[in-house]
RODO-2510 file (C-alpha; in nm, 4 decimals, decimal comma):
residues 468
     n   res          X          Y          Z
     1     x    -0,0005     0,0080     0,0128
     2     x     0,1398     0,3260    -0,0613
     3     x     0,2567     0,5565     0,2005
     4     x    -0,0340     0,7612     0,3724
     5     x    -0,0528     1,1382     0,4466
     6     x    -0,0862     1,0598     0,7899
     7     x     0,2669     0,8416     0,7947
     8     x     0,4593     1,1485     0,6365
     9     x     0,2751     1,3943     0,8823
    10     x     0,3905     1,1950     1,1700
    11     x     0,7514     1,1589     1,0243
    12     x     0,7684     1,5123     0,9747
    13     x     0,7597     1,5780     1,3492
    14     x     1,0129     1,3403     1,4539
    15     x     1,3115     1,5871     1,5450
    16     x     1,6705     1,5860     1,4479
    17     x     1,8624     1,4514     1,7143
    18     x     2,1028     1,7535     1,6938
    19     x     2,4397     1,8265     1,5239
    20     x     2,6967     1,5753     1,5053
    21     x     2,4508     1,2863     1,5871
    22     x     2,4209     1,2259     1,2168
    23     x     2,1162     1,2436     0,9735
    24     x     1,7665     1,1700     1,1590
    25     x     1,6394     0,8200     1,1114
    26     x     1,3919     0,7386     0,8657
    27     x     1,1204     0,5129     0,9741
    28     x     0,9042     0,3118     0,7152
    29     x     0,5437     0,4107     0,6741
    30     x     0,4194     0,0770     0,8468
    31     x     0,6905     0,1409     1,1297
    32     x     0,5197     0,4949     1,2091
    33     x     0,1639     0,3721     1,1830
    34     x     0,2417     0,0885     1,4172
    35     x     0,4257     0,3125     1,6594
    36     x     0,1682     0,5776     1,6183
    37     x    -0,1028     0,3121     1,7120
    38     x     0,0565     0,2464     2,0638
    39     x    -0,2757     0,2249     2,2205
    40     x    -0,4564     0,0498     1,9580
    41     x    -0,2669    -0,3023     1,8854
    42     x     0,0136    -0,3602     2,1007
    43     x     0,3085    -0,1232     2,0066
    44     x     0,5768    -0,3086     2,1975
    45     x     0,5968    -0,5663     1,9304
    46     x     0,5645    -0,3067     1,6399
    47     x     0,8459    -0,0925     1,7852
    48     x     1,0619    -0,3942     1,8045
    49     x     0,9720    -0,4582     1,4472
    50     x     1,0373    -0,1085     1,3690
    51     x     1,3892    -0,1225     1,5141
    52     x     1,4926    -0,4405     1,3477
    53     x     1,3759    -0,2900     1,0030
    54     x     1,5242     0,0433     1,0129
    55     x     1,7278     0,0722     1,3334
    56     x     1,6035     0,3972     1,4312
    57     x     1,7179     0,5689     1,7582
    58     x     1,5304     0,5142     2,0631
    59     x     1,4550     0,8949     2,0863
    60     x     1,2934     0,8826     1,7517
    61     x     1,0774     0,5953     1,8429
    62     x     0,9754     0,7608     2,1736
    63     x     0,8744     1,0774     1,9655
    64     x     0,6848     0,8547     1,7340
    65     x     0,4921     0,6669     1,9933
    66     x     0,4215     1,0046     2,1639
    67     x     0,2868     1,1642     1,8553
    68     x     0,0724     0,8775     1,8047
    69     x    -0,0504     0,9032     2,1411
    70     x    -0,1388     1,2732     2,1123
    71     x    -0,3303     1,2247     1,7865
    72     x    -0,5115     0,9520     1,9512
    73     x    -0,6263     1,1541     2,2423
    74     x    -0,7122     1,4743     1,9931
    75     x    -0,9021     1,2478     1,7857
    76     x    -1,1113     1,0983     2,0553
    77     x    -1,1711     1,4501     2,2057
    78     x    -1,3143     1,5431     1,8678
    79     x    -1,5568     1,2489     1,8465
    80     x    -1,6449     1,3016     2,2031
    81     x    -1,7835     1,6466     2,1350
    82     x    -2,1012     1,5225     1,9706
    83     x    -2,2089     1,2981     2,2763
    84     x    -2,0841     1,5673     2,5038
    85     x    -2,3170     1,8198     2,3197
    86     x    -2,6181     1,5899     2,3052
    87     x    -2,5952     1,3999     2,6430
    88     x    -2,5118     1,6716     2,9026
    89     x    -2,8252     1,8214     2,7880
    90     x    -3,0574     1,5322     2,8051
    91     x    -3,1257     1,5273     3,1949
    92     x    -3,2272     1,8822     3,1546
    93     x    -3,4930     1,8292     2,8694
    94     x    -3,7949     1,7910     3,1220
    95     x    -3,6615     2,1624     3,2980
    96     x    -3,6169     2,3022     2,9409
    97     x    -3,9849     2,1886     2,8749
    98     x    -4,0881     2,3895     3,1875
    99     x    -3,8569     2,6768     3,1656
   100     x    -3,9374     2,7783     2,8074
   101     x    -4,3088     2,6965     2,8455
   102     x    -4,2979     2,4478     2,5187
   103     x    -4,4295     2,0916     2,4834
   104     x    -4,2025     1,8055     2,4865
   105     x    -4,2167     1,7554     2,0994
   106     x    -4,0787     2,1099     2,0407
   107     x    -3,8100     2,0760     2,2918
   108     x    -3,7019     1,7437     2,1289
   109     x    -3,6618     1,9404     1,8220
   110     x    -3,3358     2,0943     1,9667
   111     x    -3,2076     1,7524     1,9587
   112     x    -3,3327     1,7101     1,5851
   113     x    -3,1990     2,0562     1,4861
   114     x    -2,8273     1,9658     1,6445
   115     x    -2,8561     1,6407     1,4460
   116     x    -2,9444     1,7955     1,1312
   117     x    -2,6796     2,0499     1,1574
   118     x    -2,4077     1,7692     1,2272
   119     x    -2,5455     1,6186     0,9029
   120     x    -2,5604     1,9083     0,6898
   121     x    -2,2402     2,0496     0,7896
   122     x    -2,0047     1,7446     0,7146
   123     x    -2,1302     1,7666     0,3695
   124     x    -1,9376     2,1080     0,3464
   125     x    -1,6439     2,0382     0,5677
   126     x    -1,5623     1,6908     0,4096
   127     x    -1,4617     1,8087     0,0707
   128     x    -1,3338     2,1408     0,2273
   129     x    -1,1033     1,9130     0,4002
   130     x    -0,9878     1,7153     0,0943
   131     x    -0,9182     2,0468    -0,0806
   132     x    -0,7569     2,2739     0,1856
   133     x    -0,6304     2,0039     0,4503
   134     x    -0,7687     1,8864     0,7510
   135     x    -0,6413     2,1724     1,0144
   136     x    -0,7845     2,4796     0,8859
   137     x    -1,1381     2,3818     0,8265
   138     x    -1,1512     2,2058     1,1633
   139     x    -1,0019     2,5261     1,3469
   140     x    -1,2877     2,7408     1,1955
   141     x    -1,5438     2,5028     1,2744
   142     x    -1,4393     2,4735     1,6363
   143     x    -1,4562     2,8595     1,7062
   144     x    -1,7966     2,8863     1,5482
   145     x    -1,9138     2,5972     1,7641
   146     x    -1,7722     2,7845     2,0773
   147     x    -1,9717     3,0980     1,9718
   148     x    -2,3063     2,8893     1,8953
   149     x    -2,2746     2,7040     2,2275
   150     x    -2,2506     3,0207     2,4116
   151     x    -2,5306     3,1728     2,2616
   152     x    -2,7574     2,8939     2,3425
   153     x    -2,7076     2,9651     2,6941
   154     x    -2,8792     3,2742     2,6449
   155     x    -3,1594     3,1782     2,4279
   156     x    -3,5080     3,3139     2,5823
   157     x    -3,7265     3,0870     2,3577
   158     x    -3,7616     2,7664     2,2216
   159     x    -3,7349     2,8790     1,8774
   160     x    -3,4094     3,0515     1,9122
   161     x    -3,2647     2,7598     2,1141
   162     x    -3,3614     2,5256     1,8236
   163     x    -3,2094     2,7903     1,5867
   164     x    -2,8610     2,8188     1,7800
   165     x    -2,8704     2,4476     1,8249
   166     x    -2,8691     2,4066     1,4619
   167     x    -2,5870     2,6308     1,4170
   168     x    -2,4000     2,4503     1,6896
   169     x    -2,4602     2,1338     1,4841
   170     x    -2,3455     2,2998     1,1722
   171     x    -2,0249     2,3959     1,3290
   172     x    -1,9606     2,0805     1,5413
   173     x    -1,9597     1,8716     1,1936
   174     x    -1,5821     1,9705     1,1472
   175     x    -1,4642     1,7737     1,4249
   176     x    -1,6594     1,4614     1,3480
   177     x    -1,5867     1,4453     0,9655
   178     x    -1,2171     1,5336     0,9886
   179     x    -1,1415     1,2985     1,2886
   180     x    -1,2771     1,0116     1,0528
   181     x    -1,0883     1,1490     0,7840
   182     x    -0,7729     1,1847     0,9780
   183     x    -0,7934     0,8056     1,0684
   184     x    -0,8268     0,7156     0,7014
   185     x    -0,5012     0,9213     0,6444
   186     x    -0,3150     0,7338     0,9116
   187     x    -0,4551     0,3694     0,8802
   188     x    -0,5849     0,1139     0,6595
   189     x    -0,7364    -0,2394     0,6747
   190     x    -0,7352    -0,4250     1,0233
   191     x    -0,5436    -0,1247     1,1846
   192     x    -0,8244     0,1286     1,0918
   193     x    -1,0985    -0,1088     1,2499
   194     x    -0,8931    -0,1436     1,5609
   195     x    -0,8289     0,2423     1,5793
   196     x    -1,2047     0,3126     1,5409
   197     x    -1,2688     0,0938     1,8592
   198     x    -1,0031     0,2750     2,0539
   199     x    -1,1518     0,6034     1,9583
   200     x    -1,5020     0,4352     2,0806
   201     x    -1,3127     0,3864     2,4257
   202     x    -1,2163     0,7434     2,4368
   203     x    -1,5224     0,9171     2,2922
   204     x    -1,7445     0,6451     2,4903
   205     x    -1,6495     0,8047     2,8157
   206     x    -1,8155     1,1178     2,7334
   207     x    -2,1639     0,9564     2,7290
   208     x    -2,0834     0,8373     3,0728
   209     x    -1,9546     1,1555     3,2387
   210     x    -2,1746     1,3656     3,0016
   211     x    -2,5223     1,3122     3,1820
   212     x    -2,3567     1,2822     3,5331
   213     x    -2,1818     1,6252     3,4946
   214     x    -2,5325     1,7502     3,3417
   215     x    -2,7250     1,6107     3,6421
   216     x    -2,4850     1,7693     3,8881
   217     x    -2,4936     2,0965     3,6954
   218     x    -2,8645     2,0979     3,7342
   219     x    -2,8085     2,0734     4,1203
   220     x    -2,6479     2,4200     4,1334
   221     x    -2,7999     2,5897     3,8341
   222     x    -3,0485     2,5628     3,5484
   223     x    -3,0247     2,3998     3,2068
   224     x    -2,8179     2,7218     3,0805
   225     x    -2,5290     2,6443     3,2951
   226     x    -2,4965     2,3103     3,0903
   227     x    -2,4190     2,5000     2,7803
   228     x    -2,1616     2,7272     2,9673
   229     x    -1,9869     2,4100     3,0537
   230     x    -2,0195     2,3018     2,7000
   231     x    -1,8771     2,6378     2,6015
   232     x    -1,5710     2,5889     2,8350
   233     x    -1,5160     2,2219     2,6746
   234     x    -1,5162     2,3640     2,3315
   235     x    -1,2453     2,6480     2,4008
   236     x    -1,0064     2,3845     2,5636
   237     x    -1,0704     2,1489     2,2874
   238     x    -0,9985     2,4334     2,0431
   239     x    -0,6802     2,5175     2,1922
   240     x    -0,5822     2,1225     2,1916
   241     x    -0,6280     2,1082     1,8438
   242     x    -0,4581     2,4258     1,7462
   243     x    -0,1408     2,3223     1,9429
   244     x    -0,1354     1,9406     1,8890
   245     x    -0,3087     1,8304     1,5892
   246     x    -0,0764     1,8390     1,2743
   247     x    -0,1702     1,8206     0,9272
   248     x    -0,2166     1,4954     0,8057
   249     x    -0,3058     1,5522     0,4311
   250     x    -0,0152     1,6853     0,2369
   251     x    -0,0504     1,9121    -0,0537
   252     x     0,0176     1,6658    -0,3239
   253     x    -0,2845     1,4532    -0,1922
   254     x    -0,5356     1,7508    -0,1838
   255     x    -0,8221     1,7970    -0,4507
   256     x    -0,7985     2,1008    -0,6454
   257     x    -1,1226     2,1210    -0,7914
   258     x    -1,4244     2,3284    -0,6860
   259     x    -1,7984     2,2343    -0,5910
   260     x    -1,8271     2,0517    -0,9134
   261     x    -1,5512     1,8015    -0,8576
   262     x    -1,6512     1,7761    -0,4967
   263     x    -2,0049     1,6534    -0,6131
   264     x    -1,8635     1,4219    -0,8951
   265     x    -1,6523     1,2703    -0,6097
   266     x    -1,9534     1,2189    -0,4117
   267     x    -2,1399     1,0950    -0,6882
   268     x    -1,8546     0,8247    -0,7481
   269     x    -1,8737     0,7193    -0,4056
   270     x    -2,2571     0,6831    -0,3862
   271     x    -2,2253     0,4547    -0,7195
   272     x    -2,0228     0,2156    -0,5322
   273     x    -2,3094    -0,0240    -0,4065
   274     x    -2,0840    -0,1766    -0,1142
   275     x    -1,9915     0,1771    -0,0025
   276     x    -2,3616     0,2958     0,0094
   277     x    -2,4745    -0,0477     0,1564
   278     x    -2,2204     0,0360     0,4721
   279     x    -2,3172     0,4052     0,4683
   280     x    -2,6919     0,3317     0,4831
   281     x    -2,6481     0,0144     0,7398
   282     x    -2,4379     0,2616     0,9826
   283     x    -2,7054     0,5286     0,9259
   284     x    -2,9909     0,2954     1,0487
   285     x    -2,7805     0,1656     1,3270
   286     x    -2,7184     0,5041     1,4341
   287     x    -3,0928     0,5905     1,4030
   288     x    -3,1645     0,3255     1,6596
   289     x    -2,9163     0,5064     1,9038
   290     x    -3,0649     0,8175     1,8772
   291     x    -3,4165     0,6799     1,9238
   292     x    -3,2737     0,5768     2,2389
   293     x    -3,1112     0,8935     2,3182
   294     x    -3,4178     1,1325     2,2260
   295     x    -3,6893     0,9123     2,4107
   296     x    -3,4750     0,7595     2,7096
   297     x    -3,5124     1,1084     2,9399
   298     x    -3,8641     1,0879     2,9236
   299     x    -3,8851     0,7248     2,9210
   300     x    -3,6679     0,6660     3,2362
   301     x    -3,7745     0,9755     3,4286
   302     x    -4,1483     1,0664     3,3385
   303     x    -4,2840     0,7012     3,2824
   304     x    -4,0813     0,4906     3,5316
   305     x    -4,0500     0,7962     3,7710
   306     x    -3,6410     0,7879     3,8100
   307     x    -3,4716     1,1141     3,9202
   308     x    -3,2388     1,2898     3,6687
   309     x    -2,9275     1,1380     3,8902
   310     x    -3,0716     0,7699     3,8333
   311     x    -3,1332     0,8334     3,4951
   312     x    -2,7672     0,9643     3,4356
   313     x    -2,6229     0,6554     3,6136
   314     x    -2,8259     0,3956     3,3974
   315     x    -2,6906     0,6021     3,0796
   316     x    -2,3473     0,5844     3,1949
   317     x    -2,3931     0,2258     3,2748
   318     x    -2,5292     0,1551     2,8878
   319     x    -2,2195     0,3686     2,7880
   320     x    -1,9964     0,1384     2,9701
   321     x    -2,1604    -0,1711     2,7746
   322     x    -2,1073    -0,0022     2,4515
   323     x    -1,7136     0,0883     2,5515
   324     x    -1,6529    -0,2731     2,6555
   325     x    -1,7971    -0,4384     2,3488
   326     x    -1,6108    -0,1740     2,1587
   327     x    -1,2978    -0,2783     2,2935
   328     x    -1,3696    -0,6729     2,2658
   329     x    -1,4377    -0,5823     1,9053
   330     x    -1,1017    -0,4288     1,8632
   331     x    -0,8805    -0,6308     2,0838
   332     x    -1,0427    -0,9877     2,0269
   333     x    -1,2726    -1,0035     1,7184
   334     x    -1,1040    -0,7912     1,4407
   335     x    -0,8293    -0,9721     1,2945
   336     x    -0,9827    -1,3035     1,3944
   337     x    -1,2820    -1,3008     1,2206
   338     x    -1,4132    -1,1246     0,9148
   339     x    -1,5479    -0,7850     0,9632
   340     x    -1,8647    -0,8676     0,7853
   341     x    -1,9278    -1,1570     1,0241
   342     x    -1,8665    -0,9567     1,3359
   343     x    -2,0670    -0,6866     1,1800
   344     x    -2,3716    -0,9138     1,1250
   345     x    -2,3491    -1,0624     1,4466
   346     x    -2,3771    -0,7129     1,6095
   347     x    -2,7117    -0,6168     1,4019
   348     x    -2,8510    -0,9583     1,5121
   349     x    -2,8216    -0,8794     1,8490
   350     x    -2,9522    -0,4960     1,8009
   351     x    -3,2738    -0,6460     1,6300
   352     x    -3,3446    -0,9139     1,9320
   353     x    -3,2671    -0,6292     2,1919
   354     x    -3,5083    -0,3942     2,0061
   355     x    -3,7863    -0,6807     1,9639
   356     x    -3,7584    -0,7390     2,3327
   357     x    -3,8053    -0,3772     2,4075
   358     x    -4,1081    -0,3750     2,1981
   359     x    -4,2827    -0,6566     2,3726
   360     x    -4,2148    -0,5214     2,7127
   361     x    -4,3398    -0,2017     2,6448
   362     x    -4,6674    -0,3175     2,4756
   363     x    -4,7339    -0,5289     2,7745
   364     x    -4,6908    -0,8858     2,6266
   365     x    -4,5183    -0,9931     2,9487
   366     x    -4,7453    -0,8091     3,1746
   367     x    -4,6412    -0,4774     3,3834
   368     x    -4,2818    -0,4714     3,3849
   369     x    -4,0797    -0,2062     3,5615
   370     x    -3,7517    -0,0143     3,5303
   371     x    -3,5115    -0,2927     3,5568
   372     x    -3,6379    -0,5331     3,2536
   373     x    -3,6504    -0,1818     3,0350
   374     x    -3,3032    -0,0939     3,1421
   375     x    -3,1841    -0,4463     3,0717
   376     x    -3,2851    -0,4408     2,7340
   377     x    -3,1569    -0,0916     2,6572
   378     x    -2,8055    -0,2113     2,7945
   379     x    -2,7893    -0,5011     2,5637
   380     x    -2,9002    -0,2846     2,2602
   381     x    -2,6368    -0,0107     2,3461
   382     x    -2,3796    -0,2522     2,4035
   383     x    -2,4184    -0,4264     2,0524
   384     x    -2,3663    -0,0575     1,9098
   385     x    -1,9872    -0,1261     2,0023
   386     x    -1,9717    -0,3884     1,7122
   387     x    -2,1781    -0,2373     1,4671
   388     x    -2,0535     0,1456     1,4564
   389     x    -1,6858     0,0732     1,4168
   390     x    -1,7074    -0,1914     1,1701
   391     x    -1,9352    -0,0178     0,9182
   392     x    -1,7108     0,3014     0,9288
   393     x    -1,3858     0,0860     0,8602
   394     x    -1,5692    -0,1345     0,5938
   395     x    -1,6956     0,1938     0,4111
   396     x    -1,3512     0,3785     0,4313
   397     x    -1,1479     0,0931     0,3247
   398     x    -1,2960     0,1551    -0,0337
   399     x    -1,2082     0,5306    -0,0304
   400     x    -0,8267     0,5958    -0,0242
   401     x    -0,8170     0,9090    -0,2297
   402     x    -1,1356     1,0802    -0,0814
   403     x    -1,1552     1,0366     0,2738
   404     x    -1,3113     1,3836     0,3663
   405     x    -1,5964     1,3299     0,1120
   406     x    -1,6471     0,9680     0,2251
   407     x    -1,6448     1,0768     0,5754
   408     x    -1,8781     1,3531     0,5163
   409     x    -2,1387     1,0963     0,3455
   410     x    -2,1117     0,8496     0,6218
   411     x    -2,1671     1,1227     0,9009
   412     x    -2,4387     1,3004     0,7113
   413     x    -2,6464     0,9868     0,6444
   414     x    -2,6050     0,8957     0,9866
   415     x    -2,7281     1,2316     1,1450
   416     x    -2,9903     1,2774     0,8918
   417     x    -3,1520     0,9535     0,9573
   418     x    -3,0905     0,9898     1,3301
   419     x    -3,2729     1,3263     1,3049
   420     x    -3,5784     1,1926     1,1350
   421     x    -3,6015     0,9074     1,3841
   422     x    -3,5478     1,1216     1,6904
   423     x    -3,8849     1,3126     1,6828
   424     x    -4,1018     1,0023     1,5905
   425     x    -4,0249     0,8326     1,9514
   426     x    -4,2503     1,1265     2,0972
   427     x    -4,5381     1,0733     1,8345
   428     x    -4,7647     0,9350     2,1075
   429     x    -4,6721     1,1836     2,3607
   430     x    -4,4732     1,1296     2,7133
   431     x    -4,6831     0,8503     2,8482
   432     x    -4,5558     0,5369     2,6493
   433     x    -4,2519     0,3920     2,5411
   434     x    -4,3854     0,1948     2,2458
   435     x    -4,3078     0,4530     1,9967
   436     x    -3,9113     0,4417     2,1006
   437     x    -3,9387     0,0602     2,0769
   438     x    -4,1028     0,0634     1,7321
   439     x    -3,8550     0,3104     1,5745
   440     x    -3,5731     0,1014     1,7016
   441     x    -3,7063    -0,2295     1,5687
   442     x    -3,7884    -0,0811     1,2568
   443     x    -3,4581     0,0691     1,1984
   444     x    -3,2690    -0,2380     1,3284
   445     x    -3,4534    -0,4700     1,0663
   446     x    -3,3858    -0,2062     0,7896
   447     x    -3,0154    -0,2262     0,8767
   448     x    -2,9996    -0,5653     0,8561
   449     x    -3,1817    -0,5681     0,5173
   450     x    -2,9712    -0,3271     0,3761
   451     x    -2,6561    -0,5206     0,4712
   452     x    -2,7711    -0,8381     0,3132
   453     x    -2,9082    -0,6525     0,0100
   454     x    -2,6225    -0,3852    -0,0760
   455     x    -2,3094    -0,5286     0,0902
   456     x    -2,3730    -0,9010     0,0058
   457     x    -2,1209    -1,0169     0,2408
   458     x    -2,1470    -1,3835     0,1243
   459     x    -1,9937    -1,2620    -0,2074
   460     x    -1,7373    -1,0842    -0,0898
   461     x    -1,6425    -1,4084     0,1671
   462     x    -1,6612    -1,6120    -0,1723
   463     x    -1,4253    -1,3947    -0,3371
   464     x    -1,1571    -1,3666    -0,0598
   465     x    -1,1916    -1,7383    -0,0271
   466     x    -1,1051    -1,7744    -0,3792
   467     x    -0,7954    -1,5414    -0,3799
   468     x    -0,9769    -1,2529    -0,5735
***
């Protein structure tokens, strides 16, 4: 495989040991990727292999590993920003409803607006990053995100809050799409799937702590304080990106065309049946997740009478399940089993969990309490740790030279489908969890159907077995 832009970017930041020490060592691309993936796939053996292959100095290897660790943490922070923006706000939804004197369905549109903004923003930022590099569009998006979040804290009406949440999502899309593009710059194949699982470990901490932070903030102030905290997080992350995230797409690999060229690139990606299959499959799985995010504050607190703190604890527990399964995916499953087989298993578990939730909410098993519902949601969320990283990895493996545009399409489809699904969970009001379970089951079954009809994993397995 040709050397990736990310490998070159990492090597450029290995300092010269100084005069008299001879020329700086040159690490092969694979050695740099192995060193940079320290937290992903056991860098000790990779570093030994690099030393044997190129004989680099210990200082250079330490720098390469440190660079890879910093990139991992920065990308993890960028992927954590969306769950922070959404989940810190979740315990406050009933309070926002009362404060702004708006119905629950209207306040849920603040989630939909943020999701729609993140979807549409990626269509713009993704091609921009392919043309001008990853760093400049990312910094611009982060600055606008900080400003929009600060304004959300001052919104006097539900309509203005919805509008500024849309702007917040548009700007926050930069972190989502560019983080995936940088991963594609740096990694390929199984390494990329493992790195996505590592990002899930980092970003998965956000859903655990975000509702807890939101619930605690609500003890001392109102819902506006949550947006103040988010503004501070945005400022900190912007400074971290400015200082530590170097450019990973060299000028020679950038697209020079305008809007027309970007549209042709996206049209070519969509013409790839398998890429489109993984894109839609991932989007439908994402819709299952966001149906849970939009409905769970009302289901847990209003229907089952839990406190905001109890809701936060249950939400955090579900996020722990997602993280744990994501790490099992990256450490144990990827590389031992075909990604399609692992993905199919995850989708099947999601379907079964959604079906169980629907039967429970319909009363098929009689009157059930919070514990069985929470158990079903835990299984469903945990299975996302297999579905989400593998759909992204399988799709991006097919797009070596248009990672930004491909990442934009993946993100846009996910957030648009999620934005459509989110308000449907409240269509029957705040007194039943049936709409949540119905939306989840329909989306999960559709994801399986799309995976089988468009990706056709059995054909791919046959070609691989035949060596084609």
